[in-house]
C-alpha positions as CSV (number, residue, x, y, z in Angstrom):
1,M,0.1,-0.2,0.0
2,H,1.2,3.5,-0.8
3,R,0.3,7.0,0.2
4,R,-2.3,7.2,-3.0
5,S,-4.5,5.3,-3.9
6,F,-4.8,2.9,-7.4
7,S,-8.6,2.7,-7.5
8,K,-11.8,4.4,-7.4
9,L,-13.0,6.4,-4.5
10,L,-15.3,3.9,-2.4
11,G,-15.3,5.2,0.9
12,V,-17.7,4.8,3.4
13,G,-19.0,8.1,3.4
14,A,-18.8,10.8,6.1
15,A,-20.6,11.2,8.9
16,A,-22.3,14.5,9.7
17,A,-22.7,14.0,13.5
18,A,-19.7,15.5,16.0
19,L,-18.4,12.3,18.1
20,P,-18.8,12.5,21.7
21,G,-15.5,14.9,22.7
22,L,-13.7,16.0,25.6
23,T,-15.5,17.9,27.7
24,R,-14.8,21.6,28.3
25,Q,-13.6,21.5,31.8
26,A,-11.1,18.7,31.0
27,M,-9.5,20.6,27.9
28,A,-9.2,23.6,30.4
29,A,-7.3,21.4,32.8
30,D,-5.1,19.6,30.6
31,P,-3.8,20.3,26.9
32,L,-4.9,18.6,24.2
33,K,-2.5,16.0,22.8
34,V,-2.3,15.6,18.9
35,G,-0.5,13.1,17.3
36,F,1.3,13.3,13.7
37,I,2.7,10.3,12.4
38,Y,5.2,10.9,9.1
39,L,6.2,8.6,6.2
40,G,9.7,10.3,5.9
41,P,12.4,12.5,8.0
42,V,11.0,16.1,8.9
43,G,14.4,16.8,7.0
44,D,13.4,15.5,4.1
45,F,12.8,19.4,2.9
46,G,9.7,18.4,0.8
47,W,6.4,16.1,1.8
48,T,7.1,15.5,5.5
49,Y,9.0,18.7,6.1
50,Q,5.8,20.8,4.8
51,H,3.6,18.6,7.0
52,D,5.7,19.4,10.0
53,I,5.9,23.2,9.3
54,G,2.1,23.0,9.3
55,R,2.1,21.1,12.9
56,Q,4.4,23.9,14.1
57,A,2.1,26.7,12.8
58,A,-0.3,24.9,15.0
59,V,1.5,24.8,17.8
60,A,2.4,28.7,17.5
61,K,-1.4,29.4,17.7
62,Y,-2.5,27.4,20.3
63,G,0.5,27.6,22.8
64,D,0.0,25.8,25.7
65,A,-3.7,24.8,24.9
66,I,-2.3,21.8,22.7
67,K,0.7,19.3,22.9
68,T,1.6,17.5,19.7
69,T,3.7,14.6,19.4
70,F,5.1,13.6,15.7
71,V,7.0,10.2,14.7
72,E,9.0,10.3,11.9
73,N,9.9,7.3,9.2
74,V,7.0,5.2,9.7
75,P,7.0,2.8,7.2
76,E,3.3,2.5,5.2
77,G,2.8,-1.2,6.8
78,P,2.3,-3.2,9.7
79,D,4.7,-1.2,11.8
80,S,2.3,2.2,11.4
81,E,-0.6,0.0,13.2
82,K,1.5,0.1,16.4
83,V,2.7,3.7,16.2
84,L,-1.1,4.9,15.7
85,A,-2.2,2.6,18.5
86,D,0.9,3.9,20.9
87,L,-0.4,7.3,20.3
88,A,-3.7,6.8,21.0
89,S,-3.4,4.5,24.1
90,S,-1.1,7.4,25.6
91,G,-3.8,10.0,25.4
92,H,-3.4,11.7,22.1
93,K,-7.0,12.7,21.3
94,L,-6.5,13.9,17.4
95,I,-4.4,12.0,15.3
96,F,-3.0,12.8,12.0
97,A,-1.9,10.4,9.8
98,T,0.2,11.9,6.7
99,S,0.3,9.3,4.1
100,F,-2.0,7.1,2.1
101,G,-0.8,3.7,3.0
102,Y,-1.5,4.3,6.5
103,M,-5.5,4.2,5.4
104,N,-6.4,0.5,6.5
105,Y,-4.4,0.8,9.6
106,V,-6.0,4.0,10.7
107,L,-9.4,2.0,9.6
108,K,-8.4,-0.6,12.0
109,V,-7.0,1.1,14.9
110,A,-9.9,3.8,15.0
111,K,-12.1,1.2,15.6
112,R,-10.3,0.2,19.0
113,F,-10.6,3.6,19.9
114,P,-13.8,5.3,19.0
115,D,-13.2,8.4,21.3
116,V,-10.1,9.6,19.3
117,Y,-10.3,11.5,16.1
118,W,-8.5,10.7,13.4
119,E,-7.4,12.8,10.2
120,H,-5.7,10.5,7.3
121,A,-4.0,12.7,4.3
122,T,-4.9,11.8,0.8
123,G,-6.8,8.7,2.0
124,Y,-10.6,8.0,0.6
125,K,-12.0,6.0,3.7
126,R,-13.8,7.6,6.3
127,D,-15.8,6.5,9.6
128,K,-17.9,8.6,12.2
129,N,-14.5,9.3,14.0
130,I,-12.3,9.6,10.7
131,S,-11.9,12.3,8.3
132,T,-9.8,12.6,5.1
133,Y,-7.9,15.5,3.6
134,N,-6.0,16.5,0.5
135,I,-4.4,18.8,-1.9
136,R,-5.1,19.4,-5.8
137,F,-1.6,19.4,-6.6
138,Y,-2.5,18.6,-10.4
139,Q,-3.5,22.5,-10.4
140,A,0.3,23.3,-9.6
141,R,1.6,20.9,-12.3
142,Y,-0.8,22.4,-15.2
143,V,1.1,25.8,-14.3
144,Q,4.5,24.4,-14.4
145,G,3.7,23.0,-17.5
146,I,3.0,26.4,-19.3
147,I,6.0,27.7,-18.0
148,A,8.1,24.5,-19.4
149,G,6.3,24.7,-22.6
150,R,7.7,28.3,-23.0
151,L,10.8,27.7,-21.7
152,S,12.2,24.2,-23.1
153,K,13.9,24.9,-26.2
154,S,13.7,21.1,-27.2
155,G,10.2,20.7,-26.5
156,L,10.6,17.7,-24.2
157,A,10.5,17.8,-20.4
158,G,11.4,15.1,-18.1
159,Y,8.9,13.8,-15.0
160,V,10.6,12.3,-12.0
161,G,7.5,10.2,-10.5
162,S,7.6,8.4,-7.4
163,I,4.9,5.7,-7.9
164,P,2.3,5.5,-10.6
165,V,-1.1,6.2,-8.7
166,P,-3.9,8.3,-9.4
167,E,-2.7,11.4,-7.9
168,V,1.0,11.1,-9.5
169,V,-0.8,10.4,-13.1
170,Q,-3.0,13.5,-12.7
171,G,0.2,15.3,-12.0
172,M,2.0,14.4,-15.1
173,N,-1.1,14.3,-17.3
174,A,-1.8,18.1,-16.0
175,F,1.7,19.1,-16.4
176,M,1.7,17.7,-20.1
177,L,-2.1,19.6,-20.8
178,G,-0.2,22.8,-19.7
179,M,2.9,22.3,-21.6
180,K,0.5,21.5,-25.1
181,S,-1.5,24.5,-24.4
182,V,1.3,26.7,-25.6
183,N,3.3,24.5,-27.2
184,P,1.1,21.9,-29.3
185,K,4.3,19.6,-30.2
186,A,5.4,19.5,-26.4
187,R,6.6,15.7,-25.6
188,L,7.0,14.5,-21.9
189,K,9.1,11.4,-20.6
190,F,8.9,9.9,-17.2
191,I,10.7,7.6,-14.9
192,M,9.0,5.8,-11.9
193,V,11.4,5.2,-8.8
194,N,8.6,3.3,-6.8
195,S,9.4,5.3,-3.8
196,W,7.9,8.5,-2.1
197,Y,11.6,9.5,-0.7
198,D,14.9,7.8,-2.1
199,P,17.5,10.9,-2.8
200,P,19.8,8.7,-4.8
201,K,17.4,7.1,-7.2
202,E,15.4,10.6,-7.6
203,G,18.8,12.3,-8.8
204,D,19.7,9.2,-10.9
205,A,15.9,9.5,-12.6
206,A,16.7,13.1,-13.1
207,K,20.0,12.8,-14.7
208,A,18.9,9.7,-17.0
209,L,15.9,12.2,-18.4
210,M,18.4,14.5,-18.9
211,D,20.8,12.2,-20.7
212,Q,17.7,11.4,-23.0
213,G,17.1,15.2,-24.0
214,S,14.9,16.8,-21.4
215,D,15.4,20.1,-20.7
216,I,13.3,20.8,-18.1
217,I,12.5,18.7,-14.8
218,T,10.1,18.3,-12.9
219,Q,9.2,15.7,-9.9
220,H,6.5,14.2,-7.6
221,T,8.9,13.1,-5.0
222,D,10.1,14.0,-1.7
223,S,13.5,15.3,-1.8
224,P,15.5,18.2,-3.8
225,A,17.5,16.1,-5.4
226,P,16.0,16.0,-9.0
227,L,16.1,19.8,-8.8
228,Q,19.8,19.6,-7.4
229,A,20.6,17.0,-10.2
230,A,19.1,19.3,-12.9
231,G,21.0,22.5,-11.2
232,S,24.3,20.7,-11.6
233,R,23.7,20.9,-15.3
234,G,22.3,23.9,-15.2
235,I,19.0,22.9,-16.5
236,K,15.8,25.0,-15.1
237,A,13.6,22.6,-12.8
238,F,10.7,23.2,-10.3
239,G,10.5,22.0,-6.4
240,Q,7.9,19.8,-4.9
241,S,5.5,20.3,-2.0
242,T,7.8,23.3,-0.5
243,D,9.8,26.3,-2.2
244,M,13.5,24.3,-2.7
245,A,15.4,27.4,-4.0
246,K,18.0,27.3,-1.4
247,F,19.1,23.9,-3.0
248,S,19.3,25.5,-6.6
249,A,18.5,29.2,-6.1
250,G,19.8,29.5,-9.9
251,T,17.9,26.9,-11.7
252,Q,14.4,26.6,-9.8
253,L,11.6,28.2,-11.9
254,S,8.8,27.7,-8.9
255,A,7.3,24.9,-6.9
256,S,4.0,23.7,-5.8
257,V,3.7,24.3,-1.8
258,D,1.8,22.3,0.1
259,V,0.1,24.9,2.9
260,W,-1.1,22.3,5.6
261,G,-1.2,24.7,8.3
262,P,-4.6,26.3,8.4
263,Y,-6.3,23.0,8.1
264,Y,-4.4,21.5,10.9
265,S,-5.2,24.5,13.1
266,Q,-8.9,24.4,12.0
267,R,-9.3,20.8,12.7
268,I,-7.2,21.3,16.2
269,G,-9.6,24.2,17.0
270,D,-12.6,22.3,16.1
271,V,-11.6,19.4,18.9
272,L,-11.1,22.4,21.4
273,A,-14.4,23.7,20.5
274,N,-16.2,20.2,20.4
275,K,-17.4,20.5,17.1
276,W,-15.2,18.3,15.2
277,T,-16.9,16.3,12.6
278,S,-15.8,13.8,10.2
279,T,-15.8,15.5,6.7
280,D,-13.7,14.8,3.5
281,I,-11.7,17.9,2.2
282,W,-9.9,18.1,-1.0
283,G,-8.8,21.8,-1.4
284,G,-6.9,23.5,-4.3
285,F,-5.5,27.1,-5.0
286,D,-9.0,28.5,-4.1
287,S,-8.9,27.2,-0.5
288,G,-5.2,28.0,0.1
289,M,-4.3,24.4,0.6
290,L,-2.0,25.0,-2.7
291,G,0.5,27.8,-3.5
292,M,3.3,28.3,-6.0
293,S,6.9,29.8,-4.9
294,P,7.7,32.8,-6.5
295,F,8.3,32.7,-10.7
296,T,12.0,33.1,-11.1
297,N,14.9,32.5,-13.6
298,M,12.3,33.1,-16.5
299,P,11.1,36.0,-18.5
300,A,8.5,38.7,-17.0
301,E,6.1,37.7,-19.5
302,V,6.2,33.8,-18.5
303,A,5.9,34.7,-15.2
304,A,2.8,37.1,-16.0
305,E,1.4,34.3,-17.9
306,A,2.0,31.7,-15.0
307,T,0.1,34.1,-12.7
308,A,-2.7,34.7,-14.9
309,A,-3.3,30.7,-15.0
310,V,-3.1,30.2,-11.1
311,E,-5.9,33.1,-11.0
312,A,-8.0,31.3,-13.7
313,I,-7.9,28.1,-12.2
314,K,-8.6,29.6,-8.8
315,S,-11.5,31.1,-10.0
316,G,-12.9,28.0,-11.9
317,K,-12.6,29.6,-15.2
318,N,-9.7,26.7,-15.8
319,M,-10.9,23.2,-14.6
320,V,-7.5,21.9,-16.1
321,F,-9.0,18.6,-17.3
322,T,-11.6,19.8,-19.7
323,G,-11.8,18.0,-23.0
324,P,-11.0,17.5,-25.5
325,I,-8.4,15.1,-24.3
326,I,-6.9,12.3,-26.0
327,D,-4.7,10.0,-24.5
328,N,-1.4,8.6,-25.8
329,T,-2.6,5.9,-27.6
330,G,-4.9,8.0,-29.5
331,A,-7.8,7.3,-27.7
332,S,-10.5,10.2,-26.8
333,K,-10.9,10.2,-22.8
334,V,-12.5,13.2,-22.0
335,A,-15.2,15.2,-24.8
336,A,-14.9,18.6,-25.6
337,G,-16.3,21.1,-23.3
338,V,-16.5,18.2,-20.5
339,S,-14.5,18.8,-17.6
340,M,-13.6,15.6,-15.3
341,D,-15.3,15.2,-11.9
342,D,-13.5,13.7,-8.8
343,G,-14.1,10.3,-8.8
344,A,-12.9,10.2,-12.4
345,L,-10.0,12.2,-11.7
346,N,-9.0,9.6,-8.8
347,A,-9.4,6.7,-11.0
348,M,-7.3,7.9,-13.7
349,Q,-4.7,5.3,-14.9
350,W,-4.2,6.3,-18.5
351,L,-1.6,9.1,-19.8
352,V,-2.5,12.4,-22.2
353,Q,-1.4,12.2,-25.7
354,G,2.3,13.8,-26.0
355,I,3.6,11.7,-22.6
356,E,5.9,9.0,-23.9
357,G,5.8,5.7,-22.0
358,K,3.3,3.5,-20.5
359,L,1.8,3.0,-16.8
360,G,3.2,-0.1,-14.7
């Protein structure tokens, strides 16, 4: 199991009623204990790092009213069940599990601890005491694609992917759609490293893509290694999850930025106010859960075009996956004028025209 899902949204549904919670008197006497489990190290400077920035923001907001604990480097497997149970049994009343592969373990442990509130990032299964939350990462990929389409001299970009699950496929396809919107002849090569966080493999994949002629590099992995590899050759690239400019300030074009802090603060506040409910959130530019670092190392007119694209997506004028869309086998996938719904997006296992290669 991995952080993201290969299958359709098959969730058990979000309940509307709040669970029995801590009394206001108890919360006044003792801080709310909040737990976080992380797939990677907080020093990955990507996915996990940005989640921990969100945790720190909540600590700064609530001060002594809460006490947080985080456990890093928790594999997506049976070990995560023990970590989750240990947090719940040690008095943590709100627990955030920040990787897809924790999903079934969250479901299992949540049944044992019905008085604990559970939040699962990027998952799709909910229960009366389990919520899910995610970010529409593909929106930023589309904007990156526009930039790449304007700047690539070869018309070929390279994409370092993690695992070919729908979330990653969405990003690749959105990048290609953005690129083709300004350069119809654009192409994209990709390499899956079959890991979310493996700096050596990520860096090697970026080098291989550059060896194949890619003169723009982007990624859906958790470390700055692809950006650094590109920078070592003077190739422009995009960061992932957080602003990675410090790792290659002269070549980073921008980075998608995951903004978890407001969500974490809101859900902690809901527990403190005794009004937590099970919900399913998938936010993008419009919600503030997704941002982009400054557009740099590009002409002003390209930065202006990218800024306009962000605004068009934020307003709903551009839904990104609106037809006509043809896949890379020549088959029609989305009819003209039709926008894909969330269910179709979260079952995506095909590649748009212009992407070279196959999934799996």
